[in-house]
CHARMM internal coordinates of N, CA and C (Angstrom, degrees):
IC EDIT
DIST 1 N 1 CA 1.4993
DIST 1 CA 1 C 1.5023
ANGL 1 N 1 CA 1 C 111.11
DIST 1 C 2 N 1.2210
ANGL 1 CA 1 C 2 N 120.46
DIHE 1 N 1 CA 1 C 2 N 81.09
DIST 2 N 2 CA 1.4900
ANGL 1 C 2 N 2 CA 120.84
DIHE 1 CA 1 C 2 N 2 CA 177.57
DIST 2 CA 2 C 1.5274
ANGL 2 N 2 CA 2 C 112.78
DIHE 1 C 2 N 2 CA 2 C -59.28
DIST 2 C 3 N 1.3512
ANGL 2 CA 2 C 3 N 113.80
DIHE 2 N 2 CA 2 C 3 N -41.40
DIST 3 N 3 CA 1.5007
ANGL 2 C 3 N 3 CA 115.60
DIHE 2 CA 2 C 3 N 3 CA -179.67
DIST 3 CA 3 C 1.4451
ANGL 3 N 3 CA 3 C 115.04
DIHE 2 C 3 N 3 CA 3 C -60.94
DIST 3 C 4 N 1.3122
ANGL 3 CA 3 C 4 N 115.42
DIHE 3 N 3 CA 3 C 4 N -33.04
DIST 4 N 4 CA 1.5058
ANGL 3 C 4 N 4 CA 115.71
DIHE 3 CA 3 C 4 N 4 CA -179.73
DIST 4 CA 4 C 1.5236
ANGL 4 N 4 CA 4 C 112.68
DIHE 3 C 4 N 4 CA 4 C -65.90
DIST 4 C 5 N 1.2991
ANGL 4 CA 4 C 5 N 116.51
DIHE 4 N 4 CA 4 C 5 N -30.61
DIST 5 N 5 CA 1.4645
ANGL 4 C 5 N 5 CA 118.69
DIHE 4 CA 4 C 5 N 5 CA 177.51
DIST 5 CA 5 C 1.5706
ANGL 5 N 5 CA 5 C 110.41
DIHE 4 C 5 N 5 CA 5 C -74.17
DIST 5 C 6 N 1.2976
ANGL 5 CA 5 C 6 N 116.88
DIHE 5 N 5 CA 5 C 6 N -25.38
DIST 6 N 6 CA 1.4861
ANGL 5 C 6 N 6 CA 118.94
DIHE 5 CA 5 C 6 N 6 CA -178.58
DIST 6 CA 6 C 1.5268
ANGL 6 N 6 CA 6 C 109.92
DIHE 5 C 6 N 6 CA 6 C -84.41
DIST 6 C 7 N 1.2733
ANGL 6 CA 6 C 7 N 119.90
DIHE 6 N 6 CA 6 C 7 N -33.05
DIST 7 N 7 CA 1.4981
ANGL 6 C 7 N 7 CA 124.11
DIHE 6 CA 6 C 7 N 7 CA -176.02
DIST 7 CA 7 C 1.5341
ANGL 7 N 7 CA 7 C 110.85
DIHE 6 C 7 N 7 CA 7 C -132.98
DIST 7 C 8 N 1.3242
ANGL 7 CA 7 C 8 N 117.49
DIHE 7 N 7 CA 7 C 8 N 66.18
DIST 8 N 8 CA 1.4915
ANGL 7 C 8 N 8 CA 118.63
DIHE 7 CA 7 C 8 N 8 CA -178.82
DIST 8 CA 8 C 1.4298
ANGL 8 N 8 CA 8 C 115.20
DIHE 7 C 8 N 8 CA 8 C -63.58
DIST 8 C 9 N 1.3356
ANGL 8 CA 8 C 9 N 120.67
DIHE 8 N 8 CA 8 C 9 N -38.92
DIST 9 N 9 CA 1.4422
ANGL 8 C 9 N 9 CA 123.09
DIHE 8 CA 8 C 9 N 9 CA -177.05
DIST 9 CA 9 C 1.5196
ANGL 9 N 9 CA 9 C 110.34
DIHE 8 C 9 N 9 CA 9 C -69.21
DIST 9 C 10 N 1.2918
ANGL 9 CA 9 C 10 N 118.03
DIHE 9 N 9 CA 9 C 10 N -35.86
DIST 10 N 10 CA 1.5171
ANGL 9 C 10 N 10 CA 123.97
DIHE 9 CA 9 C 10 N 10 CA 175.44
DIST 10 CA 10 C 1.5223
ANGL 10 N 10 CA 10 C 109.29
DIHE 9 C 10 N 10 CA 10 C -58.10
DIST 10 C 11 N 1.3330
ANGL 10 CA 10 C 11 N 115.49
DIHE 10 N 10 CA 10 C 11 N -48.40
DIST 11 N 11 CA 1.4614
ANGL 10 C 11 N 11 CA 117.21
DIHE 10 CA 10 C 11 N 11 CA -175.52
DIST 11 CA 11 C 1.4944
ANGL 11 N 11 CA 11 C 111.79
DIHE 10 C 11 N 11 CA 11 C -74.62
DIST 11 C 12 N 1.3299
ANGL 11 CA 11 C 12 N 117.69
DIHE 11 N 11 CA 11 C 12 N -29.79
DIST 12 N 12 CA 1.4447
ANGL 11 C 12 N 12 CA 117.86
DIHE 11 CA 11 C 12 N 12 CA 169.45
DIST 12 CA 12 C 1.5397
ANGL 12 N 12 CA 12 C 114.78
DIHE 11 C 12 N 12 CA 12 C -58.86
DIST 12 C 13 N 1.3293
ANGL 12 CA 12 C 13 N 112.90
DIHE 12 N 12 CA 12 C 13 N -48.45
DIST 13 N 13 CA 1.5118
ANGL 12 C 13 N 13 CA 119.16
DIHE 12 CA 12 C 13 N 13 CA 176.28
DIST 13 CA 13 C 1.4827
ANGL 13 N 13 CA 13 C 110.65
DIHE 12 C 13 N 13 CA 13 C -60.04
DIST 13 C 14 N 1.2906
ANGL 13 CA 13 C 14 N 116.26
DIHE 13 N 13 CA 13 C 14 N -40.69
DIST 14 N 14 CA 1.5106
ANGL 13 C 14 N 14 CA 118.64
DIHE 13 CA 13 C 14 N 14 CA -177.68
DIST 14 CA 14 C 1.5009
ANGL 14 N 14 CA 14 C 111.03
DIHE 13 C 14 N 14 CA 14 C -63.58
DIST 14 C 15 N 1.3853
ANGL 14 CA 14 C 15 N 115.64
DIHE 14 N 14 CA 14 C 15 N -40.70
DIST 15 N 15 CA 1.4606
ANGL 14 C 15 N 15 CA 120.27
DIHE 14 CA 14 C 15 N 15 CA 177.35
DIST 15 CA 15 C 1.4756
ANGL 15 N 15 CA 15 C 113.65
DIHE 14 C 15 N 15 CA 15 C -63.47
DIST 15 C 16 N 1.2766
ANGL 15 CA 15 C 16 N 112.91
DIHE 15 N 15 CA 15 C 16 N -41.82
DIST 16 N 16 CA 1.4974
ANGL 15 C 16 N 16 CA 116.72
DIHE 15 CA 15 C 16 N 16 CA -179.17
DIST 16 CA 16 C 1.5499
ANGL 16 N 16 CA 16 C 110.96
DIHE 15 C 16 N 16 CA 16 C -71.82
DIST 16 C 17 N 1.2898
ANGL 16 CA 16 C 17 N 116.15
DIHE 16 N 16 CA 16 C 17 N -36.24
DIST 17 N 17 CA 1.5331
ANGL 16 C 17 N 17 CA 119.67
DIHE 16 CA 16 C 17 N 17 CA 175.13
DIST 17 CA 17 C 1.4914
ANGL 17 N 17 CA 17 C 110.32
DIHE 16 C 17 N 17 CA 17 C -64.10
DIST 17 C 18 N 1.3585
ANGL 17 CA 17 C 18 N 117.82
DIHE 17 N 17 CA 17 C 18 N -39.45
DIST 18 N 18 CA 1.4475
ANGL 17 C 18 N 18 CA 119.78
DIHE 17 CA 17 C 18 N 18 CA 177.33
DIST 18 CA 18 C 1.5488
ANGL 18 N 18 CA 18 C 109.97
DIHE 17 C 18 N 18 CA 18 C -66.16
DIST 18 C 19 N 1.3288
ANGL 18 CA 18 C 19 N 115.73
DIHE 18 N 18 CA 18 C 19 N -37.23
DIST 19 N 19 CA 1.5158
ANGL 18 C 19 N 19 CA 120.19
DIHE 18 CA 18 C 19 N 19 CA 176.25
DIST 19 CA 19 C 1.5150
ANGL 19 N 19 CA 19 C 112.95
DIHE 18 C 19 N 19 CA 19 C -60.36
DIST 19 C 20 N 1.3320
ANGL 19 CA 19 C 20 N 115.90
DIHE 19 N 19 CA 19 C 20 N -40.10
DIST 20 N 20 CA 1.5166
ANGL 19 C 20 N 20 CA 119.59
DIHE 19 CA 19 C 20 N 20 CA 179.60
DIST 20 CA 20 C 1.5023
ANGL 20 N 20 CA 20 C 108.54
DIHE 19 C 20 N 20 CA 20 C -66.90
DIST 20 C 21 N 1.3763
ANGL 20 CA 20 C 21 N 117.74
DIHE 20 N 20 CA 20 C 21 N -45.84
DIST 21 N 21 CA 1.4332
ANGL 20 C 21 N 21 CA 120.30
DIHE 20 CA 20 C 21 N 21 CA -178.11
DIST 21 CA 21 C 1.5407
ANGL 21 N 21 CA 21 C 108.92
DIHE 20 C 21 N 21 CA 21 C -62.01
DIST 21 C 22 N 1.3446
ANGL 21 CA 21 C 22 N 118.67
DIHE 21 N 21 CA 21 C 22 N -41.43
DIST 22 N 22 CA 1.3829
ANGL 21 C 22 N 22 CA 121.34
DIHE 21 CA 21 C 22 N 22 CA 179.04
DIST 22 CA 22 C 1.5274
ANGL 22 N 22 CA 22 C 113.98
DIHE 21 C 22 N 22 CA 22 C -63.35
DIST 22 C 23 N 1.3444
ANGL 22 CA 22 C 23 N 113.63
DIHE 22 N 22 CA 22 C 23 N -35.37
DIST 23 N 23 CA 1.4761
ANGL 22 C 23 N 23 CA 121.79
DIHE 22 CA 22 C 23 N 23 CA 176.16
DIST 23 CA 23 C 1.5525
ANGL 23 N 23 CA 23 C 107.15
DIHE 22 C 23 N 23 CA 23 C -59.58
DIST 23 C 24 N 1.3227
ANGL 23 CA 23 C 24 N 116.12
DIHE 23 N 23 CA 23 C 24 N -53.22
DIST 24 N 24 CA 1.4258
ANGL 23 C 24 N 24 CA 121.87
DIHE 23 CA 23 C 24 N 24 CA -176.98
DIST 24 CA 24 C 1.5456
ANGL 24 N 24 CA 24 C 112.79
DIHE 23 C 24 N 24 CA 24 C -58.46
DIST 24 C 25 N 1.3405
ANGL 24 CA 24 C 25 N 115.66
DIHE 24 N 24 CA 24 C 25 N -44.00
DIST 25 N 25 CA 1.4601
ANGL 24 C 25 N 25 CA 118.72
DIHE 24 CA 24 C 25 N 25 CA 178.08
DIST 25 CA 25 C 1.5787
ANGL 25 N 25 CA 25 C 109.13
DIHE 24 C 25 N 25 CA 25 C -67.13
DIST 25 C 26 N 1.2616
ANGL 25 CA 25 C 26 N 118.88
DIHE 25 N 25 CA 25 C 26 N -40.63
DIST 26 N 26 CA 1.4769
ANGL 25 C 26 N 26 CA 118.70
DIHE 25 CA 25 C 26 N 26 CA 176.25
DIST 26 CA 26 C 1.4689
ANGL 26 N 26 CA 26 C 116.58
DIHE 25 C 26 N 26 CA 26 C -61.98
DIST 26 C 27 N 1.3525
ANGL 26 CA 26 C 27 N 113.67
DIHE 26 N 26 CA 26 C 27 N -40.04
DIST 27 N 27 CA 1.4713
ANGL 26 C 27 N 27 CA 119.28
DIHE 26 CA 26 C 27 N 27 CA 178.53
DIST 27 CA 27 C 1.5295
ANGL 27 N 27 CA 27 C 109.77
DIHE 26 C 27 N 27 CA 27 C -65.83
DIST 27 C 28 N 1.3044
ANGL 27 CA 27 C 28 N 116.51
DIHE 27 N 27 CA 27 C 28 N -37.57
DIST 28 N 28 CA 1.5120
ANGL 27 C 28 N 28 CA 119.48
DIHE 27 CA 27 C 28 N 28 CA -179.09
DIST 28 CA 28 C 1.5539
ANGL 28 N 28 CA 28 C 111.19
DIHE 27 C 28 N 28 CA 28 C -70.37
DIST 28 C 29 N 1.3239
ANGL 28 CA 28 C 29 N 115.58
DIHE 28 N 28 CA 28 C 29 N -33.95
DIST 29 N 29 CA 1.4551
ANGL 28 C 29 N 29 CA 119.23
DIHE 28 CA 28 C 29 N 29 CA -177.76
DIST 29 CA 29 C 1.4720
ANGL 29 N 29 CA 29 C 119.41
DIHE 28 C 29 N 29 CA 29 C -85.17
DIST 29 C 30 N 1.3738
ANGL 29 CA 29 C 30 N 118.03
DIHE 29 N 29 CA 29 C 30 N -18.89
DIST 30 N 30 CA 1.4083
ANGL 29 C 30 N 30 CA 124.38
DIHE 29 CA 29 C 30 N 30 CA -179.35
DIST 30 CA 30 C 1.5108
ANGL 30 N 30 CA 30 C 113.57
DIHE 29 C 30 N 30 CA 30 C -56.17
DIST 30 C 31 N 1.3386
ANGL 30 CA 30 C 31 N 119.59
DIHE 30 N 30 CA 30 C 31 N -49.66
DIST 31 N 31 CA 1.5161
ANGL 30 C 31 N 31 CA 117.48
DIHE 30 CA 30 C 31 N 31 CA -178.77
DIST 31 CA 31 C 1.5080
ANGL 31 N 31 CA 31 C 110.81
DIHE 30 C 31 N 31 CA 31 C -62.11
DIST 31 C 32 N 1.3365
ANGL 31 CA 31 C 32 N 121.83
DIHE 31 N 31 CA 31 C 32 N -27.14
DIST 32 N 32 CA 1.4488
ANGL 31 C 32 N 32 CA 119.77
DIHE 31 CA 31 C 32 N 32 CA -173.98
DIST 32 CA 32 C 1.5784
ANGL 32 N 32 CA 32 C 111.28
DIHE 31 C 32 N 32 CA 32 C -89.68
DIST 32 C 33 N 1.2956
ANGL 32 CA 32 C 33 N 113.63
DIHE 32 N 32 CA 32 C 33 N -38.63
DIST 33 N 33 CA 1.4932
ANGL 32 C 33 N 33 CA 115.60
DIHE 32 CA 32 C 33 N 33 CA -179.05
DIST 33 CA 33 C 1.5313
ANGL 33 N 33 CA 33 C 105.87
DIHE 32 C 33 N 33 CA 33 C -156.28
DIST 33 C 34 N 1.3654
ANGL 33 CA 33 C 34 N 112.07
DIHE 33 N 33 CA 33 C 34 N 164.83
DIST 34 N 34 CA 1.3743
ANGL 33 C 34 N 34 CA 116.74
DIHE 33 CA 33 C 34 N 34 CA 177.52
DIST 34 CA 34 C 1.5307
ANGL 34 N 34 CA 34 C 115.32
DIHE 33 C 34 N 34 CA 34 C -83.87
DIST 34 C 35 N 1.2559
ANGL 34 CA 34 C 35 N 115.21
DIHE 34 N 34 CA 34 C 35 N 6.62
DIST 35 N 35 CA 1.4656
ANGL 34 C 35 N 35 CA 121.44
DIHE 34 CA 34 C 35 N 35 CA 170.74
DIST 35 CA 35 C 1.5254
ANGL 35 N 35 CA 35 C 111.81
DIHE 34 C 35 N 35 CA 35 C -64.87
DIST 35 C 36 N 1.3161
ANGL 35 CA 35 C 36 N 113.10
DIHE 35 N 35 CA 35 C 36 N -19.41
DIST 36 N 36 CA 1.4854
ANGL 35 C 36 N 36 CA 117.92
DIHE 35 CA 35 C 36 N 36 CA 179.46
DIST 36 CA 36 C 1.5862
ANGL 36 N 36 CA 36 C 110.86
DIHE 35 C 36 N 36 CA 36 C -65.06
DIST 36 C 37 N 1.2701
ANGL 36 CA 36 C 37 N 115.69
DIHE 36 N 36 CA 36 C 37 N -17.36
DIST 37 N 37 CA 1.4992
ANGL 36 C 37 N 37 CA 117.44
DIHE 36 CA 36 C 37 N 37 CA 178.89
DIST 37 CA 37 C 1.4974
ANGL 37 N 37 CA 37 C 109.55
DIHE 36 C 37 N 37 CA 37 C -71.59
DIST 37 C 38 N 1.3765
ANGL 37 CA 37 C 38 N 121.02
DIHE 37 N 37 CA 37 C 38 N -29.26
DIST 38 N 38 CA 1.3934
ANGL 37 C 38 N 38 CA 122.39
DIHE 37 CA 37 C 38 N 38 CA -178.71
DIST 38 CA 38 C 1.5822
ANGL 38 N 38 CA 38 C 112.18
DIHE 37 C 38 N 38 CA 38 C -61.48
DIST 38 C 39 N 1.3347
ANGL 38 CA 38 C 39 N 119.81
DIHE 38 N 38 CA 38 C 39 N -50.32
DIST 39 N 39 CA 1.4178
ANGL 38 C 39 N 39 CA 120.23
DIHE 38 CA 38 C 39 N 39 CA 178.60
DIST 39 CA 39 C 1.6231
ANGL 39 N 39 CA 39 C 112.93
DIHE 38 C 39 N 39 CA 39 C -62.50
DIST 39 C 40 N 1.4011
ANGL 39 CA 39 C 40 N 111.22
DIHE 39 N 39 CA 39 C 40 N -35.84
DIST 40 N 40 CA 1.4677
ANGL 39 C 40 N 40 CA 114.10
DIHE 39 CA 39 C 40 N 40 CA 176.78
DIST 40 CA 40 C 1.5284
ANGL 40 N 40 CA 40 C 111.35
DIHE 39 C 40 N 40 CA 40 C -66.50
DIST 40 C 41 N 1.2915
ANGL 40 CA 40 C 41 N 116.67
DIHE 40 N 40 CA 40 C 41 N -32.79
DIST 41 N 41 CA 1.4846
ANGL 40 C 41 N 41 CA 117.83
DIHE 40 CA 40 C 41 N 41 CA 177.32
DIST 41 CA 41 C 1.4809
ANGL 41 N 41 CA 41 C 112.71
DIHE 40 C 41 N 41 CA 41 C -66.97
DIST 41 C 42 N 1.3874
ANGL 41 CA 41 C 42 N 117.12
DIHE 41 N 41 CA 41 C 42 N -43.43
DIST 42 N 42 CA 1.4638
ANGL 41 C 42 N 42 CA 121.24
DIHE 41 CA 41 C 42 N 42 CA 176.56
DIST 42 CA 42 C 1.5304
ANGL 42 N 42 CA 42 C 112.23
DIHE 41 C 42 N 42 CA 42 C -66.73
DIST 42 C 43 N 1.3718
ANGL 42 CA 42 C 43 N 114.50
DIHE 42 N 42 CA 42 C 43 N -32.57
DIST 43 N 43 CA 1.5371
ANGL 42 C 43 N 43 CA 117.32
DIHE 42 CA 42 C 43 N 43 CA 176.40
DIST 43 CA 43 C 1.5072
ANGL 43 N 43 CA 43 C 105.73
DIHE 42 C 43 N 43 CA 43 C -64.15
DIST 43 C 44 N 1.2965
ANGL 43 CA 43 C 44 N 121.02
DIHE 43 N 43 CA 43 C 44 N -49.52
DIST 44 N 44 CA 1.4636
ANGL 43 C 44 N 44 CA 119.29
DIHE 43 CA 43 C 44 N 44 CA -176.98
DIST 44 CA 44 C 1.5711
ANGL 44 N 44 CA 44 C 110.24
DIHE 43 C 44 N 44 CA 44 C -59.93
DIST 44 C 45 N 1.2708
ANGL 44 CA 44 C 45 N 115.98
DIHE 44 N 44 CA 44 C 45 N -36.89
DIST 45 N 45 CA 1.4782
ANGL 44 C 45 N 45 CA 121.21
DIHE 44 CA 44 C 45 N 45 CA 178.22
DIST 45 CA 45 C 1.6103
ANGL 45 N 45 CA 45 C 109.23
DIHE 44 C 45 N 45 CA 45 C -62.37
DIST 45 C 46 N 1.3452
ANGL 45 CA 45 C 46 N 113.55
DIHE 45 N 45 CA 45 C 46 N -44.34
DIST 46 N 46 CA 1.4731
ANGL 45 C 46 N 46 CA 118.09
DIHE 45 CA 45 C 46 N 46 CA 178.52
DIST 46 CA 46 C 1.5073
ANGL 46 N 46 CA 46 C 112.86
DIHE 45 C 46 N 46 CA 46 C -63.14
DIST 46 C 47 N 1.4713
ANGL 46 CA 46 C 47 N 115.99
DIHE 46 N 46 CA 46 C 47 N -38.32
DIST 47 N 47 CA 1.4366
ANGL 46 C 47 N 47 CA 114.33
DIHE 46 CA 46 C 47 N 47 CA 179.12
DIST 47 CA 47 C 1.5018
ANGL 47 N 47 CA 47 C 114.22
DIHE 46 C 47 N 47 CA 47 C -75.56
DIST 47 C 48 N 1.3722
ANGL 47 CA 47 C 48 N 114.00
DIHE 47 N 47 CA 47 C 48 N -24.47
DIST 48 N 48 CA 1.4183
ANGL 47 C 48 N 48 CA 116.26
DIHE 47 CA 47 C 48 N 48 CA -178.59
DIST 48 CA 48 C 1.5478
ANGL 48 N 48 CA 48 C 115.11
DIHE 47 C 48 N 48 CA 48 C -80.62
DIST 48 C 49 N 1.3672
ANGL 48 CA 48 C 49 N 110.79
DIHE 48 N 48 CA 48 C 49 N -40.97
DIST 49 N 49 CA 1.4506
ANGL 48 C 49 N 49 CA 118.19
DIHE 48 CA 48 C 49 N 49 CA -175.96
DIST 49 CA 49 C 1.5018
ANGL 49 N 49 CA 49 C 113.04
DIHE 48 C 49 N 49 CA 49 C -86.55
DIST 49 C 50 N 1.3511
ANGL 49 CA 49 C 50 N 121.92
DIHE 49 N 49 CA 49 C 50 N -24.07
DIST 50 N 50 CA 1.4303
ANGL 49 C 50 N 50 CA 126.11
DIHE 49 CA 49 C 50 N 50 CA -179.21
DIST 50 CA 50 C 1.5668
ANGL 50 N 50 CA 50 C 111.98
DIHE 49 C 50 N 50 CA 50 C -55.33
DIST 50 C 51 N 1.2965
ANGL 50 CA 50 C 51 N 116.57
DIHE 50 N 50 CA 50 C 51 N -57.62
DIST 51 N 51 CA 1.4644
ANGL 50 C 51 N 51 CA 117.27
DIHE 50 CA 50 C 51 N 51 CA 178.70
DIST 51 CA 51 C 1.5031
ANGL 51 N 51 CA 51 C 113.24
DIHE 50 C 51 N 51 CA 51 C -65.53
DIST 51 C 52 N 1.3232
ANGL 51 CA 51 C 52 N 119.00
DIHE 51 N 51 CA 51 C 52 N -35.65
DIST 52 N 52 CA 1.4446
ANGL 51 C 52 N 52 CA 124.31
DIHE 51 CA 51 C 52 N 52 CA 177.50
DIST 52 CA 52 C 1.5325
ANGL 52 N 52 CA 52 C 110.31
DIHE 51 C 52 N 52 CA 52 C -58.36
DIST 52 C 53 N 1.2651
ANGL 52 CA 52 C 53 N 117.55
DIHE 52 N 52 CA 52 C 53 N -49.40
DIST 53 N 53 CA 1.4085
ANGL 52 C 53 N 53 CA 122.73
DIHE 52 CA 52 C 53 N 53 CA -177.21
DIST 53 CA 53 C 1.4831
ANGL 53 N 53 CA 53 C 109.68
DIHE 52 C 53 N 53 CA 53 C -66.84
DIST 53 C 54 N 1.3112
ANGL 53 CA 53 C 54 N 118.17
DIHE 53 N 53 CA 53 C 54 N -40.21
DIST 54 N 54 CA 1.4830
ANGL 53 C 54 N 54 CA 123.78
DIHE 53 CA 53 C 54 N 54 CA 177.20
DIST 54 CA 54 C 1.4948
ANGL 54 N 54 CA 54 C 110.26
DIHE 53 C 54 N 54 CA 54 C -56.61
DIST 54 C 55 N 1.2992
ANGL 54 CA 54 C 55 N 119.43
DIHE 54 N 54 CA 54 C 55 N -48.29
DIST 55 N 55 CA 1.4828
ANGL 54 C 55 N 55 CA 125.95
DIHE 54 CA 54 C 55 N 55 CA 179.54
DIST 55 CA 55 C 1.4698
ANGL 55 N 55 CA 55 C 110.45
DIHE 54 C 55 N 55 CA 55 C -61.82
DIST 55 C 56 N 1.3541
ANGL 55 CA 55 C 56 N 116.86
DIHE 55 N 55 CA 55 C 56 N -43.78
DIST 56 N 56 CA 1.5172
ANGL 55 C 56 N 56 CA 120.33
DIHE 55 CA 55 C 56 N 56 CA -177.83
DIST 56 CA 56 C 1.5321
ANGL 56 N 56 CA 56 C 108.41
DIHE 55 C 56 N 56 CA 56 C -66.57
DIST 56 C 57 N 1.3523
ANGL 56 CA 56 C 57 N 118.22
DIHE 56 N 56 CA 56 C 57 N -40.33
DIST 57 N 57 CA 1.4378
ANGL 56 C 57 N 57 CA 121.60
DIHE 56 CA 56 C 57 N 57 CA -174.00
DIST 57 CA 57 C 1.6007
ANGL 57 N 57 CA 57 C 106.76
DIHE 56 C 57 N 57 CA 57 C -72.30
DIST 57 C 58 N 1.2936
ANGL 57 CA 57 C 58 N 119.89
DIHE 57 N 57 CA 57 C 58 N -43.80
DIST 58 N 58 CA 1.4240
ANGL 57 C 58 N 58 CA 121.52
DIHE 57 CA 57 C 58 N 58 CA -178.78
DIST 58 CA 58 C 1.4985
ANGL 58 N 58 CA 58 C 111.98
DIHE 57 C 58 N 58 CA 58 C -68.49
DIST 58 C 59 N 1.3658
ANGL 58 CA 58 C 59 N 119.50
DIHE 58 N 58 CA 58 C 59 N -33.68
DIST 59 N 59 CA 1.4525
ANGL 58 C 59 N 59 CA 118.88
DIHE 58 CA 58 C 59 N 59 CA 176.93
DIST 59 CA 59 C 1.5037
ANGL 59 N 59 CA 59 C 112.53
DIHE 58 C 59 N 59 CA 59 C -73.28
DIST 59 C 60 N 1.3787
ANGL 59 CA 59 C 60 N 119.29
DIHE 59 N 59 CA 59 C 60 N -25.42
DIST 60 N 60 CA 1.4186
ANGL 59 C 60 N 60 CA 119.46
DIHE 59 CA 59 C 60 N 60 CA -175.26
DIST 60 CA 60 C 1.5390
ANGL 60 N 60 CA 60 C 113.20
DIHE 59 C 60 N 60 CA 60 C -84.83
DIST 60 C 61 N 1.3818
ANGL 60 CA 60 C 61 N 117.91
DIHE 60 N 60 CA 60 C 61 N -14.91
DIST 61 N 61 CA 1.3832
ANGL 60 C 61 N 61 CA 124.70
DIHE 60 CA 60 C 61 N 61 CA -177.70
DIST 61 CA 61 C 1.5206
ANGL 61 N 61 CA 61 C 106.33
DIHE 60 C 61 N 61 CA 61 C -71.70
DIST 61 C 62 N 1.3384
ANGL 61 CA 61 C 62 N 119.68
DIHE 61 N 61 CA 61 C 62 N 143.47
DIST 62 N 62 CA 1.4364
ANGL 61 C 62 N 62 CA 122.91
DIHE 61 CA 61 C 62 N 62 CA 170.77
DIST 62 CA 62 C 1.5007
ANGL 62 N 62 CA 62 C 113.74
DIHE 61 C 62 N 62 CA 62 C -65.97
DIST 62 C 63 N 1.2914
ANGL 62 CA 62 C 63 N 119.34
DIHE 62 N 62 CA 62 C 63 N 145.03
DIST 63 N 63 CA 1.4358
ANGL 62 C 63 N 63 CA 119.41
DIHE 62 CA 62 C 63 N 63 CA -179.64
DIST 63 CA 63 C 1.5850
ANGL 63 N 63 CA 63 C 111.10
DIHE 62 C 63 N 63 CA 63 C -69.61
DIST 63 C 64 N 1.3264
ANGL 63 CA 63 C 64 N 113.33
DIHE 63 N 63 CA 63 C 64 N 145.83
DIST 64 N 64 CA 1.4543
ANGL 63 C 64 N 64 CA 118.90
DIHE 63 CA 63 C 64 N 64 CA -178.86
DIST 64 CA 64 C 1.5177
ANGL 64 N 64 CA 64 C 112.08
DIHE 63 C 64 N 64 CA 64 C -73.68
DIST 64 C 65 N 1.2908
ANGL 64 CA 64 C 65 N 116.49
DIHE 64 N 64 CA 64 C 65 N 133.99
DIST 65 N 65 CA 1.4904
ANGL 64 C 65 N 65 CA 117.01
DIHE 64 CA 64 C 65 N 65 CA -177.04
DIST 65 CA 65 C 1.4593
ANGL 65 N 65 CA 65 C 114.36
DIHE 64 C 65 N 65 CA 65 C -104.93
END
COOR INIT
IC SEED 1 N 1 CA 1 C
IC BUILD
């Protein structure tokens, strides 16, 4: 993912925005069916891995000179 190395903050924000959307979908679906747990699980994954990937990408980039 070359784009992720060029714009790490954008992709962090994108992952967190997707997590918020998945939270909303999961909360709306839980009263109707337990399939609402699936988007909530993916939202938790996005919230957990988003900052982790951001740190790994920014640490692996060479320092600006």
